[in-house]
Every structure is written in structure tokens, then in C-alpha cells.
DRENZA-578151 format. One line per field, with one value per residue (C-alpha): residue number from 1; residue in one letter; x, y, z. Coordinates in Angstrom, 3 decimals. Layout:
resi c(NUM  ...)
resn c(a  ...)
east c(X  ...)
north c(Y  ...)
up c(Z  ...)
//
This chain:
resi c(1  2  3  4  5  6  7  8  9  10  11  12  13  14  15  16  17  18  19  20  21  22  23  24  25  26  27  28  29  30  31  32  33  34  35  36  37  38  39  40  41  42  43  44  45  46  47  48  49  50  51  52  53  54  55  56  57  58  59  60  61  62  63  64  65  66  67  68  69  70  71  72  73  74  75  76  77  78  79  80  81  82  83  84  85  86  87  88  89  90  91  92  93  94  95  96  97  98  99  100  101  102  103  104  105  106  107  108  109  110  111  112  113  114  115  116  117  118  119  120  121  122  123  124  125  126  127  128  129  130  131  132  133  134  135  136  137  138  139  140  141  142  143  144  145  146  147  148  149  150  151  152  153  154  155  156  157  158  159  160  161  162  163  164  165  166  167  168  169  170  171  172  173  174  175  176  177  178  179  180  181  182  183  184  185  186  187  188  189  190  191  192  193  194  195  196  197  198  199  200  201  202  203  204  205  206  207  208  209  210  211  212  213  214  215  216  217  218  219  220  221  222  223  224  225  226  227  228  229  230  231  232  233  234  235  236  237  238  239  240  241  242  243  244  245  246  247  248  249  250  251  252  253  254  255  256  257  258  259  260  261  262  263  264  265  266  267  268  269  270  271  272  273  274  275  276  277  278  279  280  281  282  283  284  285  286  287  288  289  290  291  292  293  294  295  296  297  298  299  300  301  302  303  304  305  306  307  308  309  310  311  312  313  314  315  316  317  318  319  320  321  322  323  324  325  326  327  328  329  330  331  332  333  334  335  336  337  338  339  340  341  342  343  344  345  346  347  348  349  350  351  352  353  354  355  356  357  358  359  360  361  362  363  364  365  366  367  368  369  370  371  372  373  374  375  376  377  378  379  380  381  382  383  384  385  386  387  388  389  390  391  392  393  394  395  396  397  398  399  400  401  402  403  404  405  406  407  408  409  410  411  412  413  414  415  416  417  418  419  420  421  422  423  424  425  426  427  428  429  430  431  432  433  434  435  436  437  438  439  440  441  442  443  444  445  446  447  448  449  450  451  452  453  454  455  456  457  458  459  460  461  462  463  464  465  466  467  468  469  470  471  472  473  474  475  476  477  478  479  480  481  482  483  484  485  486  487  488  489  490  491  492  493  494  495  496  497  498  499  500  501  502  503  504  505  506  507  508  509  510  511  512  513  514  515  516  517  518  519  520  521  522  523  524  525  526  527  528  529  530  531  532  533  534  535  536  537  538  539  540  541  542  543  544  545  546  547  548  549  550  551  552  553  554  555  556  557  558)
resn c(x  x  x  x  x  x  x  x  x  x  x  x  x  x  x  x  x  x  x  x  x  x  x  x  x  x  x  x  x  x  x  x  x  x  x  x  x  x  x  x  x  x  x  x  x  x  x  x  x  x  x  x  x  x  x  x  x  x  x  x  x  x  x  x  x  x  x  x  x  x  x  x  x  x  x  x  x  x  x  x  x  x  x  x  x  x  x  x  x  x  x  x  x  x  x  x  x  x  x  x  x  x  x  x  x  x  x  x  x  x  x  x  x  x  x  x  x  x  x  x  x  x  x  x  x  x  x  x  x  x  x  x  x  x  x  x  x  x  x  x  x  x  x  x  x  x  x  x  x  x  x  x  x  x  x  x  x  x  x  x  x  x  x  x  x  x  x  x  x  x  x  x  x  x  x  x  x  x  x  x  x  x  x  x  x  x  x  x  x  x  x  x  x  x  x  x  x  x  x  x  x  x  x  x  x  x  x  x  x  x  x  x  x  x  x  x  x  x  x  x  x  x  x  x  x  x  x  x  x  x  x  x  x  x  x  x  x  x  x  x  x  x  x  x  x  x  x  x  x  x  x  x  x  x  x  x  x  x  x  x  x  x  x  x  x  x  x  x  x  x  x  x  x  x  x  x  x  x  x  x  x  x  x  x  x  x  x  x  x  x  x  x  x  x  x  x  x  x  x  x  x  x  x  x  x  x  x  x  x  x  x  x  x  x  x  x  x  x  x  x  x  x  x  x  x  x  x  x  x  x  x  x  x  x  x  x  x  x  x  x  x  x  x  x  x  x  x  x  x  x  x  x  x  x  x  x  x  x  x  x  x  x  x  x  x  x  x  x  x  x  x  x  x  x  x  x  x  x  x  x  x  x  x  x  x  x  x  x  x  x  x  x  x  x  x  x  x  x  x  x  x  x  x  x  x  x  x  x  x  x  x  x  x  x  x  x  x  x  x  x  x  x  x  x  x  x  x  x  x  x  x  x  x  x  x  x  x  x  x  x  x  x  x  x  x  x  x  x  x  x  x  x  x  x  x  x  x  x  x  x  x  x  x  x  x  x  x  x  x  x  x  x  x  x  x  x  x  x  x  x  x  x  x  x  x  x  x  x  x  x  x  x  x  x  x  x  x  x  x  x  x  x  x  x  x  x  x  x  x  x  x  x  x  x  x  x  x  x  x  x  x  x  x  x  x  x  x  x  x  x  x  x  x  x  x  x  x  x  x  x  x  x  x  x  x  x  x  x  x  x  x  x  x  x  x  x  x  x)
east c(17.876  20.388  22.554  21.965  25.521  26.778  26.501  27.550  28.630  25.281  24.469  23.860  20.897  19.800  21.808  19.576  15.933  16.510  17.937  13.892  14.532  16.002  17.879  19.362  20.606  21.813  23.982  25.417  27.736  27.992  29.470  31.364  33.180  34.115  35.749  38.009  38.745  39.991  41.723  43.878  42.288  39.905  36.661  37.039  34.446  37.836  37.709  33.663  34.411  36.735  37.057  34.792  31.607  29.627  29.206  27.495  25.368  24.083  22.824  21.272  19.490  18.803  17.283  15.188  13.886  12.899  10.689  9.107  8.314  6.776  4.652  3.438  2.593  1.063  -0.694  -2.269  -2.715  -5.624  -7.045  -7.180  -10.541  -9.259  -11.083  -14.377  -14.458  -13.515  -11.243  -10.446  -10.825  -7.972  -7.620  -7.882  -4.546  -5.878  -9.045  -8.013  -9.496  -6.530  -3.987  -5.401  -6.687  -9.324  -10.102  -13.031  -16.033  -19.520  -21.943  -24.835  -28.404  -31.098  -33.981  -36.320  -32.810  -34.568  -35.533  -39.507  -41.035  -43.224  -45.879  -47.317  -45.470  -42.941  -40.738  -39.926  -40.673  -37.333  -37.194  -37.322  -33.571  -31.857  -33.172  -30.066  -27.495  -26.925  -23.733  -24.245  -27.268  -28.200  -30.255  -32.332  -28.862  -28.379  -25.486  -25.419  -23.080  -23.025  -21.884  -21.485  -25.093  -27.010  -27.041  -27.336  -29.200  -28.404  -29.741  -32.773  -36.186  -37.440  -40.537  -40.346  -42.006  -44.305  -45.569  -48.738  -48.191  -49.999  -46.921  -47.097  -47.201  -44.223  -41.894  -42.307  -40.923  -37.489  -34.287  -32.551  -33.002  -31.580  -30.306  -27.976  -27.113  -24.525  -24.490  -26.392  -25.760  -27.144  -27.517  -27.574  -29.930  -30.637  -30.122  -26.426  -26.500  -28.785  -25.938  -25.018  -21.275  -22.304  -23.463  -20.535  -18.135  -20.325  -19.608  -16.005  -15.438  -14.144  -16.932  -19.526  -22.877  -25.023  -27.468  -28.656  -26.053  -24.570  -23.099  -20.914  -21.316  -22.984  -19.794  -20.707  -18.725  -18.690  -16.680  -12.991  -11.289  -12.653  -12.559  -9.062  -9.999  -13.451  -12.300  -9.979  -13.214  -14.202  -12.770  -13.583  -13.732  -13.902  -15.715  -12.215  -9.446  -6.808  -3.184  0.426  0.475  4.212  3.771  2.244  -0.873  0.745  2.947  0.027  -1.766  1.425  2.461  -1.770  -1.833  1.332  -0.021  -3.715  -1.846  -2.096  1.101  4.258  3.859  0.416  0.798  1.958  -1.446  -3.489  -2.538  -2.823  -6.371  -7.176  -6.425  -7.492  -11.383  -11.189  -9.237  -6.466  -3.489  -3.025  -1.947  -0.417  2.788  1.371  2.092  -1.210  -0.957  -1.665  -4.913  -8.129  -10.736  -12.273  -9.278  -8.364  -11.421  -10.470  -7.620  -9.065  -11.901  -8.840  -7.392  -10.383  -10.907  -7.492  -7.580  -10.904  -12.618  -16.092  -17.536  -16.869  -18.220  -17.884  -19.558  -18.573  -20.323  -16.670  -16.737  -20.508  -19.972  -16.636  -17.922  -20.999  -18.936  -16.467  -19.429  -21.191  -19.023  -21.546  -23.724  -25.171  -25.494  -28.663  -30.144  -28.608  -29.832  -28.306  -29.776  -29.839  -28.124  -29.997  -28.407  -29.179  -28.346  -28.619  -30.384  -27.729  -25.302  -28.228  -25.527  -23.801  -26.662  -25.950  -22.675  -23.034  -26.185  -23.811  -20.964  -24.284  -25.377  -21.422  -21.455  -25.026  -24.457  -21.159  -20.716  -24.745  -27.794  -30.218  -30.577  -33.424  -34.412  -37.137  -37.950  -38.440  -41.654  -42.921  -44.722  -41.856  -39.408  -41.889  -41.887  -38.355  -38.211  -41.034  -39.042  -35.804  -37.848  -39.516  -35.725  -34.301  -36.800  -37.106  -33.310  -32.227  -29.411  -30.862  -27.547  -25.804  -23.093  -23.197  -22.729  -19.841  -17.701  -18.757  -17.019  -14.193  -12.939  -14.421  -14.067  -17.752  -20.325  -21.196  -24.985  -25.155  -23.119  -23.118  -22.253  -20.925  -20.620  -18.602  -18.349  -14.936  -12.031  -7.833  -6.873  -4.117  -1.275  -1.318  0.496  4.118  4.405  1.850  3.556  6.933  5.809  3.481  6.948  8.452  5.778  6.311  9.941  9.307  7.037  9.507  12.080  9.818  9.186  12.656  12.798  10.074  10.232  13.705  13.689  14.106  16.536  18.847  18.533  19.441  22.331  23.468  23.618  25.914  28.033  28.127  28.678  30.221  32.623  34.817  35.103  36.481  38.750  40.064  40.635  42.552  44.492  45.495  46.485  48.581  51.181  51.044  52.123  53.297  52.084  54.211  53.132  55.541  55.743  55.963  55.804  52.526  50.849  51.743  52.466  50.789  52.472  53.218  50.390  48.046  44.914  44.456  43.131  42.598  44.496  47.771  49.892  53.356  56.501  57.286  61.608  62.751  65.749  67.683  71.262  70.558  71.798  69.852  68.765  67.686  68.709  67.472  64.307  64.692  65.961  62.715  60.610  62.015  60.654  57.190  56.947  55.366  57.871  56.988  59.874  60.158  63.103  64.002  63.061  60.542  57.211  56.487  52.695  52.232  49.685  49.136  51.769  52.109  55.971  58.627  62.833  64.919  67.764  70.884  74.527  77.273  80.211  82.480)
north c(-13.836  -12.323  -12.709  -16.473  -17.015  -14.881  -17.449  -21.049  -22.932  -23.838  -27.623  -27.004  -28.881  -25.727  -23.424  -24.336  -24.939  -21.372  -19.828  -19.124  -15.971  -12.717  -11.799  -14.985  -15.352  -12.236  -12.999  -16.230  -14.104  -11.122  -13.358  -15.427  -12.709  -11.388  -13.809  -14.248  -10.656  -11.051  -14.269  -12.139  -14.073  -12.153  -12.930  -12.955  -13.139  -15.166  -17.627  -17.924  -21.751  -22.155  -20.637  -17.610  -20.236  -18.837  -15.411  -17.670  -19.471  -16.201  -15.195  -17.808  -17.851  -14.182  -14.717  -18.098  -15.741  -12.855  -15.021  -16.964  -13.473  -11.981  -15.280  -15.386  -11.607  -12.062  -14.865  -13.122  -10.689  -12.484  -14.279  -11.315  -8.980  -5.440  -2.730  -3.583  -6.432  -8.414  -11.649  -14.609  -18.368  -19.711  -22.330  -20.357  -21.348  -24.728  -24.126  -24.655  -21.033  -19.307  -20.977  -21.079  -17.542  -16.897  -13.646  -12.682  -12.194  -11.054  -13.492  -12.438  -12.853  -15.740  -15.078  -14.898  -13.307  -10.123  -8.082  -8.166  -4.723  -3.134  -1.401  1.634  5.402  4.494  2.358  3.442  0.980  0.161  0.534  -2.687  -1.590  -1.388  -5.593  -7.336  -4.532  -4.721  -3.979  -3.954  -6.005  -5.410  -7.831  -8.086  -6.074  -5.564  -4.488  -5.167  -3.208  -5.609  -3.695  -4.696  -3.229  -2.798  -4.360  -1.328  -2.104  -0.487  -0.529  -2.122  -2.573  1.377  1.337  -0.406  1.185  3.396  5.101  6.875  6.595  3.390  1.702  -1.771  -4.432  -6.370  -3.432  -4.281  -7.243  -6.323  -4.759  -2.581  -4.256  -1.956  -2.625  -0.258  -0.211  -0.410  3.396  5.066  7.916  6.476  8.446  7.149  9.922  10.185  12.557  11.755  8.473  6.727  3.671  5.566  5.165  1.729  0.582  2.025  0.391  -3.096  -2.263  -1.038  -4.523  -3.068  -4.309  -7.234  -7.365  -9.068  -9.957  -10.338  -10.316  -7.777  -8.518  -6.541  -7.561  -11.290  -11.957  -12.202  -9.768  -12.006  -14.391  -12.757  -15.000  -12.236  -9.187  -8.173  -8.764  -6.992  -4.164  -4.135  -2.747  -0.164  3.231  4.592  8.469  9.253  12.755  13.457  14.469  11.816  12.924  13.632  16.832  17.626  15.959  17.680  17.076  14.715  12.871  12.547  10.543  8.852  7.216  6.111  4.901  2.561  1.588  0.890  -1.538  0.382  -1.279  1.240  1.914  2.968  5.382  8.738  8.316  7.213  10.099  12.570  11.409  12.223  15.516  16.115  14.905  16.694  19.672  20.071  20.159  23.796  23.023  19.658  20.894  22.572  20.797  19.564  21.505  24.612  23.696  24.825  22.856  22.583  21.392  19.288  17.614  16.922  15.267  13.183  12.054  11.832  9.100  6.880  7.446  5.734  2.419  3.404  1.442  0.333  2.017  5.127  5.856  9.925  13.567  17.091  20.377  21.997  23.489  24.859  26.322  27.693  29.658  30.932  31.813  34.025  36.618  35.882  34.583  34.298  32.094  28.558  25.115  24.201  20.941  19.038  15.889  14.151  17.210  20.117  22.135  24.920  27.602  30.399  33.940  36.460  39.493  42.157  40.979  41.573  44.156  41.091  39.285  40.664  39.840  36.261  35.471  36.633  34.219  31.526  32.036  31.586  27.913  27.060  24.097  23.548  22.720  24.049  22.906  25.629  27.649  29.884  32.106  31.950  33.583  31.770  32.008  31.645  28.232  26.984  27.765  26.186  22.783  22.517  23.097  20.480  18.102  18.550  17.965  14.774  12.993  13.924  12.727  9.171  8.449  9.803  6.793  4.144  5.251  6.998  3.794  4.003  7.686  7.767  4.763  6.082  9.696  7.904  6.653  9.647  13.328  13.861  12.061  13.070  14.248  12.098  9.942  9.338  5.817  6.815  3.833  3.506  0.499  -0.217  -0.567  -0.921  -4.214  -3.949  -6.358  -7.950  -10.737  -10.483  -7.812  -5.574  -6.014  -4.773  -1.915  -1.090  -1.325  0.461  3.748  4.181  4.068  6.969  8.587  8.756  9.795  12.718  13.718  14.623  16.163  18.737  19.383  21.499  22.481  18.675  17.795  20.935  19.290  15.562  17.602  19.042  16.325  14.751  17.519  18.006  14.427  12.038  15.278  15.423  11.513  11.705  14.754  13.196  9.824  11.739  13.854  10.740  8.742  11.399  11.934  7.639  6.600  2.923  0.810  -1.139  -4.135  -5.736  -9.037  -10.642  -14.228  -13.534  -13.463  -17.420  -18.908  -19.786  -18.069  -20.235  -20.418  -19.943  -22.120  -23.773  -21.857  -23.074  -20.315  -20.431  -23.394  -23.906  -23.740  -27.153  -27.991  -30.750  -32.485  -34.577  -34.392  -37.180  -34.395  -32.100  -28.826  -27.481  -24.172  -23.605  -24.146  -22.066  -19.242  -19.365  -19.457  -16.342  -14.631  -15.617  -18.553  -21.804  -24.697  -28.639  -30.957  -33.413  -36.246  -37.611  -36.777  -34.906  -35.927  -33.864  -34.631  -33.318  -30.296  -28.980  -26.422  -23.142  -23.421  -25.518  -25.673  -28.194  -28.938  -30.844  -30.730  -31.916  -34.329  -31.747)
up c(20.172  18.330  21.604  22.057  19.714  21.931  25.270  24.026  21.138  19.716  17.420  13.773  13.926  16.938  14.730  11.632  13.558  15.171  12.071  10.679  13.034  11.420  14.542  14.803  11.448  11.240  14.379  13.301  10.494  12.827  15.949  14.109  12.419  15.481  16.587  13.598  13.965  17.786  16.572  13.691  11.365  9.871  7.206  3.695  0.600  -1.294  1.288  1.878  0.962  3.885  6.977  5.944  5.055  7.979  6.125  3.254  5.479  7.194  3.787  3.026  6.147  5.450  2.561  3.081  6.020  3.841  1.134  4.208  5.853  2.679  2.547  5.658  4.957  2.062  3.984  6.912  4.801  2.841  6.358  8.559  8.230  7.042  8.209  6.507  7.503  4.120  4.307  2.411  3.779  6.219  3.186  0.108  -1.169  -1.773  -4.051  -7.762  -8.556  -6.925  -8.781  -12.256  -12.647  -15.607  -17.580  -16.375  -19.307  -18.583  -17.760  -20.090  -18.388  -18.866  -19.276  -15.824  -14.001  -14.390  -10.884  -10.723  -11.135  -8.851  -10.435  -8.891  -8.809  -6.501  -9.338  -12.896  -15.614  -17.578  -21.064  -23.574  -25.316  -21.964  -20.687  -20.768  -20.816  -16.728  -15.487  -12.212  -10.403  -6.695  -5.286  -1.685  -0.256  3.541  5.624  9.393  11.981  15.059  18.537  21.807  22.659  19.522  16.098  13.386  10.073  7.019  3.802  5.269  4.190  2.896  4.416  7.572  10.591  10.665  7.960  7.170  2.601  1.130  -0.412  -2.300  0.068  -1.533  -0.715  3.037  2.229  0.442  0.807  -1.616  -5.581  -8.132  -11.937  -13.127  -17.314  -19.194  -20.706  -18.088  -15.013  -12.316  -9.227  -5.314  -3.371  0.358  3.529  5.551  6.582  4.497  3.645  0.171  1.296  2.908  -0.809  -2.858  -0.454  -1.383  -5.002  -5.210  -2.961  0.190  2.064  1.761  2.708  4.853  2.935  -0.345  -3.617  -6.156  -9.640  -11.874  -15.312  -13.921  -11.527  -7.758  -5.373  -3.036  -4.913  -3.266  -6.332  -8.650  -6.330  -8.001  -11.526  -10.792  -8.892  -12.213  -13.625  -11.022  -10.729  -7.842  -6.832  -3.281  -1.955  -0.624  -2.871  -3.389  -4.576  -3.597  -2.994  -3.950  -7.379  -10.333  -11.765  -14.605  -12.382  -10.301  -12.991  -14.013  -11.007  -10.093  -13.551  -13.116  -9.471  -11.781  -13.930  -16.959  -19.545  -19.634  -23.205  -22.800  -19.451  -21.676  -23.803  -20.910  -19.479  -21.873  -22.916  -19.181  -19.798  -22.230  -22.109  -18.433  -19.747  -17.853  -19.804  -19.049  -15.398  -15.709  -14.854  -11.129  -7.923  -6.698  -3.138  -5.524  -7.350  -6.279  -4.885  -8.460  -9.965  -7.272  -8.264  -11.517  -10.605  -8.113  -11.041  -13.577  -11.243  -10.884  -14.903  -15.879  -17.570  -18.669  -16.051  -16.863  -13.309  -11.871  -8.585  -8.587  -7.389  -8.408  -8.015  -7.167  -11.052  -10.678  -7.384  -7.901  -11.099  -9.076  -6.324  -8.427  -8.888  -5.495  -2.529  0.362  -2.393  -0.600  -2.305  -1.035  -2.638  -5.428  -7.326  -10.418  -12.832  -10.880  -8.539  -6.396  -4.776  -2.636  -3.440  -0.269  -1.763  -0.450  -3.316  -5.841  -7.957  -8.856  -10.567  -14.508  -14.441  -12.590  -15.326  -18.241  -16.881  -16.210  -19.678  -21.660  -20.121  -21.493  -24.311  -22.458  -18.702  -17.977  -19.561  -17.999  -15.455  -13.810  -11.314  -8.490  -4.768  -2.173  -0.565  2.705  2.152  0.715  4.017  5.850  4.193  3.671  7.787  7.838  6.024  7.930  10.905  9.600  8.346  11.847  13.692  11.295  11.434  14.389  16.481  13.546  11.711  13.985  14.275  10.760  10.004  12.639  10.983  7.590  8.689  10.376  7.194  4.983  5.631  4.743  3.009  -0.742  -0.807  -4.489  -5.864  -9.846  -11.218  -14.663  -17.000  -20.141  -22.805  -23.075  -21.088  -21.664  -20.581  -17.691  -16.315  -13.643  -11.351  -11.629  -14.052  -12.229  -8.609  -10.006  -11.725  -8.029  -6.450  -9.421  -9.183  -5.274  -5.829  -8.265  -5.678  -3.086  -5.670  -7.001  -3.399  -2.363  -5.925  -5.524  -1.689  -2.134  1.765  2.516  -0.719  0.887  4.174  2.862  1.548  4.631  6.426  4.081  4.244  7.748  8.860  5.387  4.232  7.529  7.285  3.574  4.001  7.276  5.290  2.775  4.968  7.054  4.054  2.970  5.504  6.212  2.748  4.232  7.111  9.789  11.287  13.704  13.666  17.064  18.704  20.335  16.897  16.366  19.584  23.143  26.174  29.201  31.377  28.460  27.474  24.234  21.770  18.273  16.374  18.865  18.963  21.607  19.756  18.598  19.642  17.752  19.342  17.071  18.932  21.707  24.248  26.781  25.571  28.489  28.288  25.106  26.215  29.372  26.939  24.589  27.534  29.021  26.289  26.737  24.442  25.404  24.251  23.235  22.919  20.760  20.636  17.064  13.559  12.967  11.425  8.305  8.652  12.022  11.474  15.464  15.361  14.038  13.883  15.072  15.299  14.580  16.606  14.305  15.117  12.659  12.846  14.705)
//
């Protein structure tokens, strides 16, 4: 497409039509400038309204193409399914809600809207003071993964299939139902592949449920027009650590605060608050790749807490684990839930137990509520192995596809994920202001990475010295020896030679003969100088513009 202007002259209408292609728009300006340079006329910005108008036309085409491509990119980004299968309707831009954004407010629950409680030992009765404070409501949520040969069902009925225990009949007909209350900590427990990450993806807006519904503060997650507004109220803290390795802790928090839409005037105070809350002020100037495992986990949690989100999915056991492994390096985390962690300590390290217990005692009342010691019996070992066998037998193959898909997106699935609720949030910017701040944040990331990467920065300076400095030096030296430039004026700059074809920038030399006598000798002499000549007998017409030069031949009275 870019070579088309080189082949032949293109009609103006076809040129305008083909200008929607970026290479063609660029080639139009380049090719026309090349023609003018070859004709020794040159293209100048000072003459952009005249012979050099093609430069302006090419710039206008390129600008309109850029705007068109940005609009198409944003449109197809909405309607093409992402890796979680979320997409908008192709006609989403025709909906009034797309053009008139309304601020999301909490929708209170009406009477009879609470999930029906099951009686028995399998459901906890909700305290009266929590009714009406539902922040997240999950109702009959299902997720299906369709493959070529089979369909994998996640978040299915909890007791579907063979089950020996007696459970309520209503549980055989339901999917996942759960109310999560404001100001409470809620944990999702389950074996690997049970669908915890799938549910968190649905709640964070990264995935869509196949069946059922999920609401956050009364707003359905299925409503894609509110998706961005809902996500601003959610801080997602995955199991893997997300940060920029070459940036310091404070720089990471500042960059992510800008990306998440925290106003620039409040970024500094917001970062200082997170540093203080997580007690990481002493490492704020340390690069992320120099942090320990627990410190990296705190940084990831701090990123999720920026802007005071109302919902924060998170998981952090690194701090306690690192504390115990300081004394017993071979200690292993055997079980964990929302309230306690269980570690296995080998008897070979019994000499380190006193120091460990003393250190744990010093943390009681702060990071640790209480701790205890027990000896594992043979019965405990047997029950543990039997339970693991039941889990493997009952779920092997059913969630295999889902687990593999989850492991592709997350390096490892957390054994538990907790929802940390807070009552207030910091308002964030949106729209064009958010887009501009995010672009500046990405540019700042590039700048900080160059500054912190000393080797890369030195490489850039070395390349500049090797390639740019010789050119500058050569130019200075040449100009010092050639202070003036000469350009020989010859007839070939203006006139055609005999036998040359017509050209719009060259012409024949016009001889105006007003003597009434033949001038063949003069014509022959000029032609011998390799100049094509036209002879006009009679007076010269001053309105003649087809020639670059003319010689009027007259004679005096003598």
C-alpha cells in the first residue's frame, strides 16, 4: 500500500479513500517530497499552503488515522472476549448508560431479599445486627468450562453425587449461596481445585458466572456498564506478588496509586498511610527485588489497599512462616484456616524450641493471638492420610481442567482467601483525567526503570557516544573547514536539453525576435550549448508563464 504512490499518479478521490490506511498516508507525503527534491524545487514548511501542501495533507491524514485506530481499538477491546470470557454487546455504544455515567451508590436490601437460611449444623445463623449490611451477595452461582470433549462444572452443588452423610434435601438443588457482610472478615476454604480462585475472579469482575448472580452493594456484577465502577471498590490481592522489581517500595505504591485513579494531590498521603499501616516505612527506599518473601507480600497487599477499596481479596501467611523458620528452618506449614496456622516441627531441632517459643511469646497480643504445642499421634496421621485419599478420589478429573486453567493464570492457588472489609473509601478520578494520569504513570515507570537500571543506563550512554558523537564531531570539523558553500549556476537548472521530454519544472528557452530578420545563427549557437530553444516572432506577451526564461532580440536604428 505504501508503494502505490510510486507507481502512478493517483486521482484525488482515490487518494482520500486510501488515506484510511496509515502506510499510504505516510507514503503520500514522502513520495511527493521526493519528487520535489529531485526537481531541485524542495519542500518547505514555509510554503505549506502552496506547492508543499502535500505535507499538510499527509499530516492531516495521519492524525485522522490515529484517532480512527484508537476508536477501533477501544471498541474491539470491549466486544472481543478477554481471557476470562468477558465481553460487551457489539451495540453497547448505543445504550444510554454508556454515554451518561451515573455514580454507583449502595442499594439497600428490601424485605424478603435475604437468602433463605438452612437449618441444621451445616449453616451458621446470621446475627440480627448484620442483617441489612450485606456487602456481597452470591446467589446460585455456577461456572461451566466447555471443552472439545467434555464440560467441567465448577462451584457446583456441594453434595451432588454419592454422599454418605445426611444433609438437608434443599442442598441437593442449590449452587453456591453466600452473604458477605460489611465490616467482617470472610474466608473461602477448600482443597486445590475447589473453585476458590474462580469465585474470586467472578467477584473481582475478571470472570463471568455461567449461572446465578452476584451483587456488590446491591449492584449486579453481570451489568457490564457498572463493571469499572464496581472494580474501583475492589482491591484484588492475588497469591502471586505483583510489583516492578527495579522500583523501590515507595515508587511502586506511588505508581499503582496513579494507575488506580487516586488523585495526584492525595497520592503522597495515601502512600504514607499504607506504609504506616503495614509497618514498612523502614524499607520504603529499598528496591522490590531486594525484599524478603514477607516484605514482598506486604507490598502486594499495600498495592491492593491503595484508595481504601471496600472489598479486598487477600492471603498472607508469610510473616508468621518467616518468623518460625528463623529458628527452625525445616518447619513446614501443614494446615491453615482463617483463625490459625499449624506447623510441623521436627524433633531434630528441639534445641531451637526455647528460643522459638520465647519469640512467639513476644508477639502475643500483636501479630499472634495465642499459640500452643501438641504431639502428633498415630491416629492423627491415619485420619489425615485417609482424608487426603478421599479428597483425591472424589475430585480427580472433575476439576482437572479448571485447576490447569487457574494455574496458567496464577503460579499457585492460595489455600485460603479472605475478604477484608472496610466501611469507607477514597474517591478516585475517572474518565479522561484517569486515562491521562495512567499514561503519565506508565511513562514514569519507564523513566524510573531506566534510572534504577545502572547497566542499562550506561549502555544507552555508550550507544550515544558511539553513534551520535562521531556524527556531531564530523559535522563540526567539516563546517570549520568549509565556511562558505558554492553552487554553480548552469542553464540545466532551468531549461530542457534538446530531445528531453516535457517536464513541469523545466522549460525551453524563449527567444523573442522583434527585428524582423532571421536569427538562425543565434539559435544554432544556443542549441550548441545543449539548451532547447523556442522562437517567437513579434512582441513579447508579458502574460506568458510557460517559460522559465526569455531573451528579447531587438536592433537599434543603426
